N, C-alpha and C positions, 0 to 999 in steps of 0.2 A: 382444800389447801388454802390457808389464810393468805390474803394478798400481802405482798412484801414490796419493799422499795425496789428490789431487783426486778420483780415482775413488772412494776410500773415503768422502770427504765427500758425494759425490752419493748413494752407497748409504745413508748415514746420514740424509740429508735425505729420501730415499724412505721410510725407515722411520718417521720422525717425521711427515712431512706426508702420507704415503700410507696408513700402517698405524696411525697413532696410538700409536706406541711412544715411550717415553722414550729419551733418548740412552743411558742406562745399559743399555738393552735392545738397543742396536744395535752393541755392541762387536765382534760377530763380523765386521763390515765392516773392522775394523782388523787382522785376522789376516794375518800375513805381512809386515807393515810394520816398518821399523826404529823404535826408540823416537822418533827425531826426526820421522819421517813420521807416526807415530801421533799425536804431539802436534800436528803441523801439520794433520792431517785433523780433529782435534777442534776446533782453533781456527777453521779455515775453516767448519766446520759451524755453530758458534756464531755466527760473523759473519753468515752468511746468515740464520739464524733471527732475529737481531736486526733484520734489514732486509728481510724478505719483502715487506711492504706497499709501501715506497718503491721497491724493486727492480721489483716488478710494474708500478708506475705508470710507471717509466722504460722498461720493455720493451713496454708496451701499444701505443704507436704503430707498432711494427715487427712486430706479430703480428696477422694477420687473425683467427686463432682460437688458442685455447690448445693447444700441442702436448702430447704424452704427458708424464706427470709427470716421468719420468727426463730427458727432453730439457729440460723447463722448469727442472728443478733444476740441470741443467748450465748453462743460460743464467743462472739466478740466481747461481750460484757465480761464473761468469766475470764477470758484471756487477759484483758486489760487489768482486771483486779489482781490476777496472779502476777503480772509484770510489776504492778505497783506494790506488791508485797503482802497482799492479803493471804490469810492461812488457806492452804490448798484444800484441806478437808471441808471447810464450810462452803467455799466457793464452788467446788466441784459437786458436792452433794445437793446444794440448792439448784444449781443449773440442771442437773439430772432430774430432780423432782419437778421442776417447772415444765420440762418437756414431757415427762412421764404423765403428768396430769393434764396435758394439753389435749383438747378434744380431737385434733387431727394428726398430731405428730408424736403420739405416745410411743410408737414403734421405733422412733429414732433416739430414745433415751440412752440406749446402749452405745450408739455412735457418739453421743455427747460425752458419755463417761469415758470412752476409750480415747477420744481426741484430747480431752482436757487433762487426763492423766499423763499423756505424752507431753503436753505443753507444760504441765507442772514440773516435769523433770528438768526443764531448762527455761524458766519463765523470763525471757529477756528479748527485747527488740534488738539486742546486740548493737552493732554499729550501723544499723540501717538509718538512712536519712529521715528527717521528719516528714510528715504528710505534706505533699505538694498541693498548692492551690490548683483549682480546676483550670483547664486551658483557657477558657473564656476570660478569666481574670489574670492568670499568670502571664500570658503573652503580652498584654498591654503594660503590665507592671514591669516586666523585663525590658520592654521597649523604652519605658520611661526612666527607670532607675538602674537597670543593669542586673545581671544574674546574681552577683554577690549580695546586693542589697535585698533582693527578693528571697534568696536563700536564708538570709539573716532574719527577715520578717517571718518566714515559715517556721524557723526554729523558735522564735518568741511565741508565735501563735500556737505551738504545740503544748505550751504550759498554761495552766489556769491564770486568768487575769488577777492581779492583786486588787485589794480593796483600798481605795483612797477616800479620804474625807476632806471636805472643805470646812474650815473652821470659821465660825461667826466672828467678825472683828471684835477684838477686846475680850474674848473669852479664853481663859487659860484651861486647857484640857490636858490632864496627865493620863496617858494611855500607855501602859507598859509594853515595851517592845516595838512601838510605832516609830517610824522614821520620818523626820521632817524633810520634805523635798525642797530644793532651792526655789521652786515656784510658789511655795507656801502651802501646798497640800500636805496631808499627813497620810503616810502609807502604813497600813496595818500589817502586823505579823500574820502569817498564814494560820487559818483555823480559828480566828477570833470571832465570837458571836457578837455581831454588830449591835443588836438591840439591848445587850447586857452591858454595854460600855457606859462609863460615866458621861453625862451630858446629853444622852439620847433624849430622855424625857423632857429635858429643859431646852432642847433645840439649840444646843451649843455648836452643833455640826450637822452635816448631812453627807450622805454617800455621793461621791461624784469623781469620775476619773480625773487624774491630774491634767490630762490634755484638755478635756472639756472645760475644766475650771479656768483655763487661760483666756477664754474669749471675753469674759467680763473685765478682767484687768486690762486687756487690750482696748476695750471700749472706754475704760476709765470713767465710769459714771460719777457724777458729783451730787452731793446732797441737795435735794430739792429739784433736780432736773426731771423733766418729763421723759421717760424712757419706755420704749416699746420692746417687749421680748416677743419676737415674731416666730411662730412655730415653737411655742414655749414648753409643751409637755415633754418629759415628765416634771420639769420645773427646777432643776438644780440651778440654772442660770437666773431664773426669777428670784430665787432665794438670795443669791449673791447680789443682785441688783437692789433688792429691797433692803438687805443688810447694809448696803452702802449709803442708804438714805434717799435713794431715788424714788420718785413717784412712778410706780411701775404699772404698765398695762401688759398683762400676759394674754396673748392671743394664740389659739390653736383650734383646728377644725375638729379634733377628736375629743368628744365628750368623755369617754371612758378614761382616756389617759389624763384628762384634766382633773379627774377625781383624786388621783394621787397628788397632783400639785396642790389642790385645796387642803388635803390632809397634811402635807408638809408645811404649808403656811400656818395651819392651826397649831401644829406641834411646836413650831419655832416662834410663834407669836408675831410673825412678820406679816405685812399687809401688801396686797396688790389687787388691782382691778382685774378680775378674771373674765375673759370674753371667749365664748365658744362661737367661732364663725370662720368662714372661708376668707382668707386674706385677699383673694382675688375679687371678692364681692364687698367686703367690709370697708367702711370709710370712717376715719377718726373725726372727732369733733374739732380737734385742734392739732397743729403739727407738733412734732417731738424734737427735743434737743438731741437725742441719740436713739438709734435703733440697733438691736441685735437680731440678726437673721441667721438662725441655725437651720439651714434649709433642708428639706427632704432630699435624701441622696441614696446611693447604693449601699451605704453603711459598710463598705469594704474595709474601713479602718478599724472596725470593731469585732473582727472575727474571733479574737481571743474570748470576748464576752458572749459572742453569738456563733458558736461553731457549727450551727445548723445552716448558716447562710450559704457556704460553698455548695451544699447539696441541694438547696432549694432554688437558688437564683441561677440565672443563666446569662445575665447581661442584657436581655431583651428589653428591660425597662429603662435602660440608660438614656436613650434618646429623649423619652418623655420627661425623665427627671431633669435633664439638662435644660430643656425648654421651660419647665416649671421654675427652676432656680432663676433663670434669666427674667422671667415674668415677675417673680417675687422681688428681685433686686430693683427692677424698674418701678414697681409699685411702691416699695419702701422708700425709694429716693424721693418720690412725690410727697411723702409725708414728713420729710425733714424740714426743720427751720433753716433759713439761710445760715450758713456756717456750721450746720449740724454734721454729725458723723454717723457712719454706718459700719458695723462689723459684719462681714459675711463669712460664714464658716460652714463646712461640711465635714462629716466624719468619713471621708472618702480618701482612698489612695490614688484615685484616677485623675490625671491632669484635666480631663474634660470637666470635672466637677470642682476644680480648684484653679490652677494657673490659667487654663484656657477660658474659664468662666470670668475670671477677673479681667483678662485682656479684652474679652468681648464687651464687658460692661464699660471699660474705659473708652473703647471705640464708640460705643453708643452715646456716652455722656462725656464730651470733651472737657467739661469744666471740672470733672472729678480728678482727684489725685490720690495716690496711695500714701498714707502716713506710715512710715517705717519704724515708728516708735515700738520698742520691745516691751512686753509686759514684764513686771519684776521677776527675776530669776530665770528668764528665758535665755537659752544659749544663742548667741549671735549666729552660729552655724545653721540655725533653723530658718534664717531668712531665705526666702525663695528668690532666685535671680530675677524673676518677673515681678516681684513684689509680694508682700504678705509673708506668712509663716507656713512652712511645710513640716509637719510632724509625722514621723513614721513609727510603726510599732517597734522597730529595732533601736530607736533612741533609748538611751538609759537601759540597755538590755541587761546590764549587770544588776540593775534594780528590779528587773521583772518587766521592763518595757512599759509602754503606755499606748493608749488608743491612737490611731492615725487620724490626723485632722489637717485640713487646710483652713487658714483664716487670714483675713485681710481687713485692715481698717481704712475706710474710704472717707475722705473729707471733701466738702464742697466749698 
């Protein structure tokens, strides 16, 4: 049986749900597929991960006991496709064939056929609530923001993330169906093939979530300033800084992730000094006018884009991440010129990695102050009471939401 996108999706689901692997660690399952099938397999996998809980509720009446994981994931995949409107004939037939040709589970192909034909009679999640966040994450979020806000976040995270573009200053890009957001990002219509859009080859824009794109306007780099992009990979903020005319140093510890940054610099024709090093060991030759620190974090604000995270993480890494963030803030402040400014940001929904981290930095450095200047197009309601900006995935929900971030501009 020829390998298909659906078979690859089941293998990736087995990796995430059975072995606790991140999707990025399951890419071997995509080997041998065409680019179109690779993209389809990734899309199918993400769709299932966003709906595991409601899918299992839909399947439960038709299963006396849980089948082996691979068979269950095949049922989950097919059920999600049926709910999303795929033709029942093709979905059911391929699911049955995949199990029939499996070296260990062939005897369960009849079960798959029977269950999916029942599901196909009423392929709907009905009025079931969206998938809930895991307890380790949901409880602290409810404590911080309340149940209604968390429920709204879960509803947004049940849908695929939109694709946003950051436009290079001075470039006029006409993309049919795209929406100009108040913050300056361009949101694409669903289903657009990014690499086929006008301006891709000439570097007129790059893909970057609207929330992530706010950090550079908050820093407000000026032409000719020496600016450090700390923890820079994969490089969207480096491109923004370089496009503003700053003299950029992009620093990150991960060599493989910096490859993409170099590729984007080459595509756009922008320049930056690229340094692969550990920020806790590296030392610059001269201080900087401004520093952007997008610190390593739990990434709990990016679950729309990374639906594997709730199944792979358990919160045990949080204490070490908070300590690392504090160390990076302290180190970065030592590299600033007198009167310089630092933007600290994390793609986290947890106050420990945002508001509490800011309060601790202000306590350690009494000369610091929070600059409450808003970046262009930002809603004043995003101001956090303790200082900085708090962005949650339920903001702009009618537009498809955006990634969750905390960011603050500090001045000396």
